[in-house]
Every structure is written in C-alpha cells, then in structure tokens.
PABAPA-25290 format. One record per residue (C-alpha): residue number from 1; residue in one letter; x negated, y, z negated. Coordinates in nm, 2 decimals. Layout:
N
REC     n   res        X        Y        Z
REC   NUM     a        X        Y        Z
...
% end
This chain:
423
REC     n   res        X        Y        Z
REC     1     m   -11.92     4.54    -7.38
REC     2     a   -11.72     4.23    -7.47
REC     3     t   -11.50     4.23    -7.78
REC     4     y   -11.46     3.92    -7.99
REC     5     p   -11.17     3.81    -8.21
REC     6     p   -11.23     3.76    -8.58
REC     7     i   -11.39     3.43    -8.67
REC     8     s   -11.18     3.23    -8.91
REC     9     k   -11.38     3.11    -9.21
REC    10     d   -11.12     2.84    -9.26
REC    11     t   -11.19     2.71    -8.91
REC    12     i   -11.57     2.69    -8.97
REC    13     l   -11.52     2.54    -9.31
REC    14     g   -11.27     2.28    -9.18
REC    15     n   -11.51     2.18    -8.91
REC    16     f   -11.80     2.16    -9.15
REC    17     l   -11.62     1.95    -9.41
REC    18     r   -11.49     1.71    -9.14
REC    19     y   -11.84     1.65    -9.01
REC    20     v   -12.01     1.60    -9.35
REC    21     s   -11.75     1.34    -9.44
REC    22     i   -11.92     1.11    -9.19
REC    23     d   -12.25     0.95    -9.32
REC    24     t   -12.50     0.99    -9.04
REC    25     q   -12.83     0.92    -9.22
REC    26     s   -13.10     0.81    -8.98
REC    27     d   -13.31     0.51    -9.06
REC    28     p   -13.69     0.53    -9.01
REC    29     d   -13.73     0.15    -9.05
REC    30     s   -13.48     0.07    -8.77
REC    31     d   -13.60    -0.01    -8.42
REC    32     t   -13.26     0.07    -8.26
REC    33     f   -13.16     0.39    -8.09
REC    34     p   -12.98     0.56    -8.25
REC    35     s   -13.12     0.43    -8.57
REC    36     s   -12.78     0.41    -8.75
REC    37     n   -12.44     0.32    -8.62
REC    38     n   -12.26     0.60    -8.81
REC    39     q   -12.42     0.85    -8.58
REC    40     l   -12.21     0.70    -8.31
REC    41     v   -11.90     0.76    -8.51
REC    42     l   -11.97     1.14    -8.53
REC    43     a   -12.08     1.14    -8.16
REC    44     k   -11.75     0.99    -8.05
REC    45     l   -11.55     1.23    -8.26
REC    46     l   -11.74     1.53    -8.11
REC    47     v   -11.67     1.40    -7.75
REC    48     q   -11.30     1.39    -7.83
REC    49     e   -11.30     1.74    -7.98
REC    50     l   -11.50     1.89    -7.69
REC    51     k   -11.25     1.75    -7.44
REC    52     k   -10.97     1.90    -7.64
REC    53     l   -11.15     2.24    -7.61
REC    54     g   -11.15     2.20    -7.23
REC    55     l   -11.50     2.08    -7.18
REC    56     e   -11.38     1.81    -6.94
REC    57     d   -11.72     1.65    -6.87
REC    58     a   -11.79     1.58    -7.24
REC    59     s   -11.95     1.24    -7.28
REC    60     m   -12.18     1.02    -7.48
REC    61     d   -12.45     0.81    -7.33
REC    62     d   -12.58     0.47    -7.45
REC    63     n   -12.83     0.65    -7.68
REC    64     a   -12.56     0.86    -7.86
REC    65     y   -12.66     1.19    -7.69
REC    66     v   -12.34     1.40    -7.65
REC    67     m   -12.35     1.65    -7.37
REC    68     a   -12.08     1.88    -7.23
REC    69     t   -12.04     2.19    -7.01
REC    70     l   -11.84     2.51    -7.06
REC    71     p   -11.83     2.65    -6.70
REC    72     s   -11.91     3.01    -6.63
REC    73     n   -11.61     3.25    -6.60
REC    74     r   -11.81     3.51    -6.42
REC    75     g   -11.95     3.53    -6.06
REC    76     g   -12.31     3.57    -5.98
REC    77     i   -12.61     3.39    -6.11
REC    78     i   -12.63     3.39    -6.49
REC    79     p   -12.90     3.17    -6.65
REC    80     v   -12.76     2.85    -6.80
REC    81     m   -12.79     2.86    -7.18
REC    82     g   -12.80     2.54    -7.39
REC    83     l   -12.70     2.50    -7.75
REC    84     i   -12.83     2.20    -7.94
REC    85     a   -12.78     2.05    -8.29
REC    86     h   -12.85     1.71    -8.43
REC    87     l   -12.61     1.44    -8.56
REC    88     d   -12.82     1.28    -8.83
REC    89     t   -12.90     1.37    -9.19
REC    90     s   -13.23     1.31    -9.37
REC    91     p   -13.31     0.96    -9.49
REC    92     d   -13.47     1.12    -9.80
REC    93     m   -13.15     1.11    -9.99
REC    94     s   -12.81     0.95    -9.96
REC    95     g   -12.55     1.11    -9.72
REC    96     e   -12.28     0.85    -9.81
REC    97     n   -11.96     0.97    -9.98
REC    98     i   -12.06     1.33    -9.98
REC    99     r   -11.82     1.53   -10.21
REC   100     p   -11.86     1.90   -10.12
REC   101     v   -11.80     2.15   -10.39
REC   102     i   -11.68     2.50   -10.28
REC   103     h   -11.78     2.78   -10.51
REC   104     r   -11.58     3.08   -10.42
REC   105     q   -11.68     3.43   -10.52
REC   106     f   -12.01     3.32   -10.66
REC   107     d   -12.07     3.52   -10.98
REC   108     g   -12.45     3.49   -11.00
REC   109     r   -12.45     3.24   -11.28
REC   110     d   -12.59     2.88   -11.28
REC   111     l   -12.40     2.66   -11.03
REC   112     v   -12.23     2.36   -11.18
REC   113     l   -12.24     2.08   -10.93
REC   114     h   -12.11     1.79   -11.14
REC   115     e   -11.98     1.87   -11.49
REC   116     e   -11.96     1.51   -11.61
REC   117     k   -12.31     1.42   -11.51
REC   118     n   -12.44     1.76   -11.62
REC   119     i   -12.59     1.84   -11.28
REC   120     c   -12.64     2.21   -11.22
REC   121     m   -12.85     2.46   -11.02
REC   122     p   -13.01     2.71   -11.26
REC   123     v   -13.05     3.05   -11.10
REC   124     k   -13.40     3.08   -11.26
REC   125     d   -13.51     2.78   -11.06
REC   126     f   -13.33     2.88   -10.75
REC   127     p   -13.36     3.26   -10.73
REC   128     e   -13.25     3.27   -10.37
REC   129     l   -12.89     3.22   -10.50
REC   130     k   -12.90     3.59   -10.62
REC   131     k   -12.87     3.70   -10.25
REC   132     y   -12.52     3.55   -10.23
REC   133     v   -12.33     3.70   -10.52
REC   134     g   -11.97     3.74   -10.42
REC   135     q   -11.99     3.49   -10.14
REC   136     t   -11.85     3.14   -10.10
REC   137     l   -12.12     2.87   -10.15
REC   138     i   -12.09     2.51   -10.05
REC   139     t   -12.28     2.24   -10.23
REC   140     s   -12.26     1.86   -10.28
REC   141     d   -12.16     1.73   -10.62
REC   142     g   -12.53     1.67   -10.69
REC   143     t   -12.53     1.30   -10.63
REC   144     t   -12.60     1.32   -10.26
REC   145     l   -12.74     1.58   -10.01
REC   146     l   -12.48     1.81    -9.85
REC   147     g   -12.56     1.75    -9.49
REC   148     a   -12.57     2.12    -9.37
REC   149     d   -12.89     2.01    -9.19
REC   150     n   -12.75     1.98    -8.93
REC   151     k   -12.37     1.95    -8.97
REC   152     a   -12.36     2.33    -9.02
REC   153     g   -12.52     2.38    -8.67
REC   154     i   -12.27     2.15    -8.52
REC   155     a   -11.98     2.33    -8.69
REC   156     e   -12.11     2.67    -8.57
REC   157     i   -12.15     2.56    -8.21
REC   158     m   -11.80     2.40    -8.21
REC   159     t   -11.64     2.71    -8.36
REC   160     a   -11.81     2.93    -8.10
REC   161     l   -11.68     2.70    -7.82
REC   162     q   -11.33     2.71    -7.96
REC   163     i   -11.33     3.09    -7.96
REC   164     l   -11.46     3.10    -7.60
REC   165     s   -11.21     2.84    -7.49
REC   166     d   -10.92     3.03    -7.66
REC   167     n   -11.03     3.37    -7.52
REC   168     p   -11.11     3.33    -7.15
REC   169     g   -11.15     3.70    -7.11
REC   170     i   -11.48     3.69    -7.30
REC   171     p   -11.75     3.69    -7.02
REC   172     h   -12.00     3.41    -7.03
REC   173     g   -12.22     3.21    -6.80
REC   174     t   -12.24     2.83    -6.79
REC   175     i   -12.31     2.69    -7.14
REC   176     k   -12.45     2.35    -7.19
REC   177     v   -12.40     2.17    -7.53
REC   178     a   -12.59     1.87    -7.67
REC   179     f   -12.57     1.69    -8.00
REC   180     t   -12.86     1.46    -8.05
REC   181     p   -12.94     1.16    -8.28
REC   182     d   -13.24     1.09    -8.50
REC   183     e   -13.40     1.43    -8.53
REC   184     e   -13.48     1.37    -8.89
REC   185     i   -13.71     1.08    -8.81
REC   186     g   -13.88     1.25    -8.52
REC   187     r   -13.70     1.06    -8.24
REC   188     g   -13.44     1.32    -8.14
REC   189     a   -13.59     1.41    -7.81
REC   190     g   -13.71     1.07    -7.72
REC   191     h   -13.44     0.99    -7.47
REC   192     f   -13.31     1.34    -7.40
REC   193     d   -13.24     1.38    -7.03
REC   194     v   -13.35     1.74    -6.96
REC   195     k   -13.25     1.72    -6.59
REC   196     r   -12.90     1.59    -6.68
REC   197     f   -12.86     1.86    -6.94
REC   198     g   -12.92     2.12    -6.68
REC   199     a   -12.99     2.43    -6.89
REC   200     d   -13.26     2.69    -6.80
REC   201     f   -13.33     2.73    -7.17
REC   202     a   -13.17     2.64    -7.50
REC   203     y   -13.16     2.71    -7.87
REC   204     t   -13.15     2.46    -8.15
REC   205     i   -12.91     2.58    -8.42
REC   206     d   -13.10     2.42    -8.69
REC   207     g   -13.29     2.68    -8.90
REC   208     g   -13.25     2.77    -9.26
REC   209     e   -13.14     3.10    -9.42
REC   210     l   -12.96     3.39    -9.25
REC   211     g   -13.18     3.55    -8.99
REC   212     e   -13.44     3.28    -8.92
REC   213     l   -13.57     3.29    -8.57
REC   214     q   -13.85     3.05    -8.49
REC   215     y   -14.06     2.97    -8.19
REC   216     e   -14.37     2.83    -8.36
REC   217     n   -14.40     2.50    -8.54
REC   218     f   -14.67     2.27    -8.67
REC   219     n   -14.88     2.05    -8.45
REC   220     a   -14.82     1.71    -8.60
REC   221     a   -14.99     1.37    -8.62
REC   222     f   -14.92     1.05    -8.82
REC   223     a   -15.20     0.84    -8.96
REC   224     r   -15.19     0.50    -9.11
REC   225     v   -15.49     0.38    -9.31
REC   226     t   -15.52     0.00    -9.37
REC   227     i   -15.77    -0.11    -9.63
REC   228     h   -15.89    -0.47    -9.66
REC   229     g   -16.01    -0.56   -10.01
REC   230     t   -16.14    -0.89   -10.15
REC   231     s   -15.93    -1.04   -10.43
REC   232     i   -16.11    -1.25   -10.68
REC   233     h   -16.00    -1.37   -11.02
REC   234     p   -16.09    -1.08   -11.26
REC   235     g   -16.28    -1.32   -11.48
REC   236     e   -16.52    -1.40   -11.19
REC   237     a   -16.50    -1.07   -11.01
REC   238     k   -16.85    -0.93   -11.08
REC   239     d   -17.02    -0.83   -10.76
REC   240     k   -16.75    -1.00   -10.56
REC   241     m   -16.41    -0.81   -10.60
REC   242     v   -16.34    -0.52   -10.37
REC   243     n   -16.02    -0.35   -10.49
REC   244     a   -15.83    -0.21   -10.19
REC   245     c   -15.62     0.02   -10.41
REC   246     l   -15.93     0.18   -10.56
REC   247     l   -16.08     0.23   -10.21
REC   248     g   -15.76     0.41   -10.12
REC   249     m   -15.80     0.64   -10.41
REC   250     e   -16.16     0.70   -10.32
REC   251     l   -16.06     0.79    -9.96
REC   252     n   -15.79     1.03   -10.07
REC   253     q   -16.03     1.21   -10.31
REC   254     m   -16.25     1.29   -10.01
REC   255     l   -15.97     1.50    -9.85
REC   256     p   -15.96     1.87    -9.96
REC   257     e   -15.74     1.88   -10.27
REC   258     r   -15.60     2.23   -10.20
REC   259     e   -15.49     2.13    -9.85
REC   260     r   -15.18     1.95    -9.96
REC   261     p   -14.82     2.07    -9.90
REC   262     e   -14.78     2.18   -10.26
REC   263     y   -15.07     2.42   -10.23
REC   264     t   -15.00     2.57    -9.88
REC   265     s   -14.76     2.81    -9.71
REC   266     n   -14.70     3.01    -9.40
REC   267     r   -14.95     2.90    -9.13
REC   268     e   -15.17     2.69    -9.36
REC   269     g   -15.19     2.33    -9.26
REC   270     f   -15.22     2.02    -9.48
REC   271     f   -15.28     1.65    -9.52
REC   272     h   -14.97     1.49    -9.68
REC   273     l   -15.00     1.14    -9.84
REC   274     t   -14.64     1.01    -9.80
REC   275     a   -14.69     0.64    -9.89
REC   276     f   -14.94     0.43   -10.08
REC   277     r   -14.86     0.06   -10.13
REC   278     g   -15.09    -0.23   -10.19
REC   279     t   -15.27    -0.49   -10.40
REC   280     v   -15.63    -0.57   -10.47
REC   281     d   -15.65    -0.75   -10.14
REC   282     h   -15.47    -0.51    -9.91
REC   283     a   -15.34    -0.15    -9.92
REC   284     v   -15.18     0.08    -9.67
REC   285     m   -15.17     0.46    -9.69
REC   286     e   -14.97     0.69    -9.46
REC   287     y   -15.04     1.05    -9.39
REC   288     l   -14.88     1.34    -9.22
REC   289     i   -15.13     1.58    -9.06
REC   290     r   -15.01     1.93    -8.99
REC   291     d   -15.15     2.26    -8.86
REC   292     h   -15.02     2.55    -8.65
REC   293     d   -15.36     2.62    -8.49
REC   294     n   -15.46     2.37    -8.22
REC   295     q   -15.83     2.38    -8.31
REC   296     r   -15.78     2.33    -8.68
REC   297     f   -15.53     2.05    -8.60
REC   298     d   -15.81     1.87    -8.40
REC   299     q   -16.05     1.93    -8.68
REC   300     r   -15.82     1.78    -8.94
REC   301     k   -15.79     1.46    -8.73
REC   302     s   -16.17     1.45    -8.68
REC   303     h   -16.22     1.49    -9.05
REC   304     l   -16.00     1.19    -9.14
REC   305     r   -16.19     0.98    -8.88
REC   306     h   -16.52     1.09    -9.03
REC   307     i   -16.40     0.99    -9.38
REC   308     a   -16.29     0.65    -9.25
REC   309     g   -16.63     0.60    -9.10
REC   310     l   -16.80     0.70    -9.43
REC   311     m   -16.59     0.45    -9.62
REC   312     n   -16.70     0.17    -9.38
REC   313     e   -17.06     0.27    -9.42
REC   314     r   -17.03     0.25    -9.80
REC   315     h   -16.82    -0.06    -9.84
REC   316     g   -16.89    -0.26    -9.52
REC   317     p   -16.77    -0.25    -9.16
REC   318     g   -16.40    -0.31    -9.11
REC   319     r   -16.29    -0.24    -9.47
REC   320     v   -16.10     0.07    -9.35
REC   321     q   -15.89     0.08    -9.03
REC   322     l   -15.75     0.41    -8.91
REC   323     e   -15.46     0.44    -8.67
REC   324     m   -15.36     0.79    -8.57
REC   325     n   -15.12     0.93    -8.31
REC   326     d   -14.99     1.28    -8.23
REC   327     q   -14.62     1.33    -8.29
REC   328     y   -14.55     1.68    -8.15
REC   329     y   -14.71     2.01    -8.07
REC   330     n   -14.67     2.38    -8.14
REC   331     m   -14.41     2.51    -7.89
REC   332     r   -14.54     2.86    -7.90
REC   333     s   -14.75     2.82    -7.58
REC   334     k   -14.43     2.71    -7.40
REC   335     i   -14.21     2.99    -7.53
REC   336     y   -14.45     3.28    -7.47
REC   337     p   -14.40     3.27    -7.09
REC   338     v   -14.03     3.31    -7.14
REC   339     i   -14.03     3.53    -7.45
REC   340     h   -13.73     3.71    -7.33
REC   341     i   -13.51     3.42    -7.47
REC   342     v   -13.65     3.50    -7.82
REC   343     d   -13.58     3.87    -7.75
REC   344     l   -13.22     3.78    -7.66
REC   345     a   -13.17     3.61    -7.99
REC   346     k   -13.34     3.90    -8.17
REC   347     e   -13.12     4.16    -8.00
REC   348     a   -12.81     3.96    -8.08
REC   349     m   -12.90     3.95    -8.45
REC   350     e   -12.99     4.31    -8.47
REC   351     s   -12.67     4.42    -8.30
REC   352     l   -12.48     4.24    -8.58
REC   353     g   -12.68     4.40    -8.86
REC   354     i   -12.88     4.08    -8.92
REC   355     h   -13.26     4.12    -8.99
REC   356     p   -13.45     3.87    -8.78
REC   357     l   -13.68     3.66    -8.99
REC   358     i   -13.94     3.56    -8.73
REC   359     k   -14.17     3.30    -8.89
REC   360     p   -14.34     2.97    -8.81
REC   361     i   -14.16     2.65    -8.88
REC   362     r   -14.34     2.45    -9.15
REC   363     g   -14.22     2.13    -8.99
REC   364     g   -14.10     2.00    -8.66
REC   365     t   -13.79     2.04    -8.44
REC   366     d   -13.64     1.88    -8.14
REC   367     g   -13.70     2.21    -7.97
REC   368     a   -14.08     2.16    -7.99
REC   369     r   -14.07     1.84    -7.79
REC   370     l   -13.80     1.97    -7.56
REC   371     s   -14.01     2.27    -7.48
REC   372     y   -14.29     2.04    -7.37
REC   373     m   -14.04     1.85    -7.16
REC   374     g   -13.96     2.16    -6.96
REC   375     l   -13.67     2.30    -7.17
REC   376     p   -13.78     2.61    -7.37
REC   377     c   -13.60     2.59    -7.70
REC   378     p   -13.65     2.83    -7.99
REC   379     n   -13.48     2.76    -8.32
REC   380     i   -13.20     2.98    -8.48
REC   381     f   -13.07     2.98    -8.84
REC   382     s   -12.77     2.78    -8.94
REC   383     g   -12.77     2.94    -9.29
REC   384     g   -12.86     2.66    -9.54
REC   385     h   -13.11     2.63    -9.82
REC   386     n   -13.29     2.34    -9.99
REC   387     y   -13.23     2.08    -9.72
REC   388     h   -13.28     1.71    -9.78
REC   389     g   -13.19     1.70   -10.14
REC   390     r   -12.92     1.73   -10.41
REC   391     f   -12.96     2.11   -10.44
REC   392     e   -12.88     2.19   -10.08
REC   393     f   -12.64     2.47   -10.04
REC   394     i   -12.50     2.70    -9.76
REC   395     p   -12.31     3.02    -9.78
REC   396     l   -11.99     3.02    -9.57
REC   397     e   -12.06     3.38    -9.47
REC   398     s   -12.40     3.27    -9.32
REC   399     m   -12.22     3.01    -9.11
REC   400     e   -11.98     3.28    -8.99
REC   401     k   -12.27     3.50    -8.90
REC   402     a   -12.45     3.22    -8.72
REC   403     t   -12.13     3.17    -8.51
REC   404     h   -12.13     3.54    -8.43
REC   405     v   -12.49     3.52    -8.32
REC   406     i   -12.41     3.24    -8.07
REC   407     l   -12.12     3.44    -7.93
REC   408     k   -12.33     3.76    -7.91
REC   409     m   -12.61     3.58    -7.72
REC   410     v   -12.37     3.44    -7.47
REC   411     g   -12.21     3.78    -7.42
REC   412     l   -12.54     3.97    -7.39
REC   413     l   -12.67     3.72    -7.13
REC   414     a   -12.36     3.77    -6.92
REC   415     e   -12.37     4.15    -6.96
REC   416     k   -12.74     4.18    -6.87
REC   417     q   -12.68     3.98    -6.55
REC   418     q   -12.38     4.19    -6.45
REC   419     g   -12.59     4.50    -6.51
REC   420     c   -12.87     4.36    -6.29
REC   421     t   -12.63     4.27    -6.00
REC   422     g   -12.43     4.59    -6.02
REC   423     r   -12.10     4.43    -6.11
% end
C-alpha cells in the first residue's frame, strides 16, 4: 500500500489563487475557438508549469487544448487514466479582476464578502455553510464570481501531479492530463482529440461539494422559437395587428408551468426559457430542454413541436418557426459497461473517510460528450458551492481532499494491477 506525503494547503491555495487571477470567461456569442483569448493565457501558463513538473510532452494545440503525460513508473500493463478540467469560467457573471477573500477558521456566522458595499452571505440563506465551521473558506469579494468552477479542479490536478513528480516512489501507471476550453458554453469537447489523448478512461474534476461522484447527466436540447408578427399603427390595428410578443407569451403558457427549473429537482426534467426578445413585428424565444430519461426527453421535444404546430393553426401558417437541436446525452449508458471506473473512485473516497454522494448531474459536462466519443468519463467533486455567481465559495479542506482522492485513485489502480499480475 503506497504512502503519500502530506498535502500542503498552501500549495493548493497558491495554485488556485494564481489561476483565478486570470480572467477566462468564455463568450457564447463568439464564433472563434476558444471563444476568448484569455483562455490562451491560462493554457500557456499551464504548459509551462507542467513542463517544470517533468511532463516533457506538455503542449497546447491551436484550439487551446492542453495535454500532457506523466509516464508510468511501474512495469506491466496498467490502464491509462486521464484527468480533465476546464479553463473557462461562466459567462453568467464577470470573472475579471477577481479579488478572493480568505475566511480562516470560519466561525459559523454570516460571511462578509465586501464590507464597504455591504455584500454578505447570510447563513440563513446559505445553510450549507454550517458544514464548514472551523475550516478555511474562499470567496470572491461579491462583485464577481470566484472561478472555482473550474480553477479548483485545475489546482487539484496540478497539486497531485506535483506530489507524484516530487515522490517517484509512489507507484502509478501512465497518467494523461487535459485542460480544455469553453466547457461553460457547451463547446468543450468539440475539438477534443480522444486518440491523441490516449487514455483508457478519464475523470473530469469538475463536480461540486465534497464527495460528489456522478456518471449520469441530463439529455439536452436547445430550441429557438422565431415568431413573425404584423406591425400596424395601433390607431389602425383592429383585425390587422398580430403582436409577436403576445404570441410568445401565449406559446410559453402552453408549456407545463411546474416543469421549469425553479420547480424541479433530482431526475426531474424541465423546459427553461432563457431569452425572450422582440417587438410587435418579430420575437425570438430560446429554450433549454432537459431530462435524464431518454423517452421523456423525446416526449418533451415532441411536445414543443406540437405546440408550435398549434400556434400556426391558430394564427396562420409560418407565424411560428421552431429550430431545435440536441446538445448532449446522458452518459450513463456509456459508463455502465465500465462501471469499475466509478467503483475505483468510490473506493478511493471511502478509504479516505469521504462519503460518496452518487447523484445525477442536473446539467451537462464535457465528460458526457467525451463518453460518447469513446472516452468514458465520470465526474468527481472539486469542492465548491454556488457556482456561476457572486456567492460562490469553496472550502480549502475540500480542495485538499479532492487532491487526496486523485492520488488515491492513481495508487489503487497501480496496486490492483500489481495484484493481478503477481508483482
């Protein structure tokens, strides 16, 4: 059984703070790849750091995918494990000029993020804070997001690699590492070269709170509804005007009210109206359609098509145009045949006294698309809460434990193979 040196919290924290200082917001309106130039800045930094750790093949391709290899230090055939995290932060809130606030020995009272602007996190509104009394919490100053999604995952992978590089006596097989752009806007796996990466399986270190282990996610589709109205001067509008905005409101009312994100949880799917813009003459509505169950997912898409058809019957052909395309699928069917990789992560957590929280992802992940591209890829916690907003926080101790889990999985994989081969 391999023994591991203590993990320095200062090392993890230093890595994390260095990475969040770089604004890497992705841009959904950009047609470039990556969608923002600052992702290249972080990618280049990580290539330099990986090479300093001895991963000599570390490189970045034209699409800002960083890949590197830590060669095996054991003989025999050990499956090649991959570790993946994404470079970008959410476009939902600014990631520029992030000013992290470190709350040491959290005392259980409301967290003050920015005293001058009176921005705080009341414990009554964020009861999950109570789990972390006595720990070190990291937040932003409340004017930006923090960027733990996914700079925490990057910091944890880099810290684990540093420990393995500094301690060659720790047995491990070949480890492949990748840092990817544009995950937050659904493009993260778009140009990922699975063959070049060369792993048998991988883990995205991109989950939430301590213990999360996920191998199910939503099936996802995007729908754009374009409505053509007829604009007439309101003084002469009788029997002539067709208000596109009102038709949009009518269409939305035909969807089930209780099947919206704010009313659903666990494996319950939804229709999510994310944008509605328009005039009397022309309006556009955008929806996210989500469901874990394949059949219900198809039913949701059929239901929206049916509603569009009804609208055209009521108001005239061509008034409502529906464009809809699938974005990604539930990776469960791709993980089940190799469920031992989930069992490996679960065993690693349990051996460290961490209770695995196995639950479906109410969202997407690069791992879903990668799984369908031939790289089975469950998702493991990085430790954060409240991603994509000003109240994002992460306990330093959870980052430390995520790093321990990475090392433990690496060690268990090597030990199991040695046991099988009699070495």
